[in-house]
C-alpha positions as CSV (number, residue, x, y, z in Angstrom):
1,M,62.3,128.9,-110.7
2,I,64.6,131.9,-110.0
3,M,66.1,132.0,-106.6
4,Y,67.4,135.3,-105.1
5,T,70.1,135.2,-102.5
6,R,71.8,137.9,-100.5
7,N,75.2,139.2,-101.6
8,N,77.4,137.9,-98.8
9,W,80.4,139.8,-100.1
10,L,78.7,143.2,-99.6
11,P,78.3,144.8,-96.2
12,E,75.0,143.9,-94.7
13,V,73.7,147.5,-94.9
14,F,74.1,147.4,-98.7
15,N,72.0,144.1,-98.9
16,D,69.1,146.0,-97.4
17,F,68.8,148.5,-100.3
18,L,69.8,146.1,-103.1
19,N,66.9,143.8,-102.2
20,T,64.2,144.7,-104.7
21,E,61.3,144.3,-102.4
22,H,62.5,147.4,-100.5
23,M,63.3,149.4,-103.6
24,P,60.7,152.1,-104.3
25,R,60.1,152.4,-108.0
26,T,57.9,154.5,-110.1
27,N,58.1,152.2,-113.2
28,A,58.4,148.5,-113.9
29,T,62.2,148.6,-114.6
30,A,64.9,150.0,-112.5
31,P,68.4,151.0,-113.5
32,A,71.1,148.6,-112.7
33,I,73.3,149.5,-109.7
34,N,76.9,148.6,-108.8
35,V,78.4,149.1,-105.4
36,L,82.1,148.9,-105.0
37,E,84.2,149.2,-101.9
38,D,87.9,149.9,-101.4
39,N,90.0,151.1,-98.4
40,D,89.0,154.8,-98.9
41,K,85.5,154.8,-100.2
42,Y,82.3,153.2,-101.5
43,T,81.4,153.9,-105.1
44,V,77.8,153.6,-106.3
45,E,77.3,153.3,-110.1
46,L,73.8,153.7,-111.6
47,A,73.2,152.9,-115.2
48,A,71.6,156.0,-116.8
49,P,71.8,155.9,-120.6
50,G,70.7,159.1,-122.3
51,M,70.6,161.0,-119.0
52,N,72.6,164.1,-118.2
53,K,73.4,165.9,-114.9
54,D,70.3,168.0,-115.0
55,D,68.1,164.8,-114.9
56,F,69.4,163.9,-111.4
57,D,68.8,165.1,-107.9
58,V,71.2,163.4,-105.4
59,N,71.0,164.5,-101.7
60,I,71.2,163.4,-98.1
61,N,67.7,163.3,-96.5
62,Q,66.8,164.3,-92.9
63,D,67.5,160.7,-91.8
64,G,71.1,160.8,-93.2
65,D,70.3,158.5,-96.0
66,L,71.3,159.0,-99.7
67,T,68.4,159.8,-102.0
68,I,68.8,159.4,-105.8
69,K,66.1,160.9,-108.0
70,M,66.2,160.6,-111.7
71,E,63.8,162.1,-114.2
72,K,64.3,162.6,-117.9
73,H,63.6,166.2,-118.9
74,Q,62.3,166.2,-122.5
75,G,64.0,168.9,-124.5
76,E,64.5,169.8,-128.1
77,D,66.5,166.6,-128.6
78,A,63.5,164.4,-127.9
79,P,62.8,161.8,-130.6
80,K,60.2,162.8,-133.1
81,G,59.0,159.3,-133.9
82,H,57.8,156.4,-131.8
83,Y,59.8,153.5,-130.4
84,L,59.1,150.0,-131.8
85,R,61.1,148.6,-128.9
86,R,62.4,150.5,-125.9
87,E,64.2,148.7,-123.0
88,F,66.2,151.4,-121.3
89,A,63.6,154.1,-120.7
90,Y,63.8,155.3,-117.2
91,S,61.5,158.4,-117.3
92,K,61.3,158.6,-113.5
93,Y,63.1,156.7,-110.7
94,E,63.9,157.2,-107.1
95,Q,65.8,155.2,-104.6
96,T,67.0,155.8,-101.0
97,L,70.2,154.1,-99.9
98,I,70.9,153.6,-96.2
99,L,74.5,154.6,-95.8
100,P,77.0,152.8,-93.5
101,D,78.2,154.6,-90.4
102,D,81.7,155.0,-91.8
103,V,80.7,157.3,-94.7
104,N,81.9,160.9,-94.5
105,K,78.5,162.5,-95.5
106,Q,80.1,166.0,-95.9
107,N,82.4,164.9,-98.8
108,I,80.0,162.8,-101.0
109,S,80.4,163.7,-104.7
110,A,78.6,162.7,-107.9
111,R,79.2,162.9,-111.6
112,V,77.6,161.6,-114.8
113,A,79.7,160.3,-117.7
114,D,79.2,157.8,-120.5
115,G,75.6,156.9,-119.3
116,V,76.6,156.2,-115.7
117,L,75.9,158.2,-112.6
118,T,78.8,157.7,-110.2
119,I,78.5,158.6,-106.5
120,A,81.7,158.6,-104.4
121,L,81.1,157.9,-100.7
122,P,84.4,158.6,-98.9
123,K,85.0,156.7,-95.7
124,I,85.7,158.5,-92.4
125,K,89.4,158.2,-91.8
126,V,90.0,156.7,-88.3
127,E,93.4,157.6,-87.2
128,E,94.9,155.5,-84.5
129,N,96.9,157.6,-82.0
130,K,100.1,155.7,-81.3
131,V,101.4,156.7,-78.0
132,A,104.9,155.6,-77.0
133,R,105.3,155.5,-73.2
134,S,106.8,153.5,-70.4
135,I,104.4,151.4,-68.3
136,E,105.2,151.4,-64.6
137,I,105.1,147.9,-63.1
138,G,103.4,148.0,-59.7
C-alpha cells in the first residue's frame, strides 16, 4: 500500500497544487515538478524532455494564478518509426499553480534548457523603514 503525505517543508499553498487529485491532466502521466525556495524567489522546475520554448505557454490567468501549458508540436524532426517503449511522452499537459501572496507577478520569467522548463517567481521585497527618533516620556 502506497501512502501519500503532504510535504511539510513546503509552504501550504504549494501543497495544494502538488496534490495529484487537484492536478488537471490531459494524459495518464504528468511531468515531474520541483519547487525550490530561497530568500529572493521560488523556482519551479518542470521536466520536459524533447520540448523547446515553442511548445510552452506560461501565463498569469485572470485569477492571478500561474498557468503552464505544454504541447509538443510535431515538426520535420518527428520520428519516422514507431516506439516499442515510450515513457516520457507528454504530448499535451496543463497545470495551474496557485501563487503565494509574496510573488512579484510582474517579474516572473521562464526558460527552457536541457529538458527542463524553469520558472523564476521573484518574491516581493518588503523593506522595513527604520526610523530613528526620540520617544517622549509622558
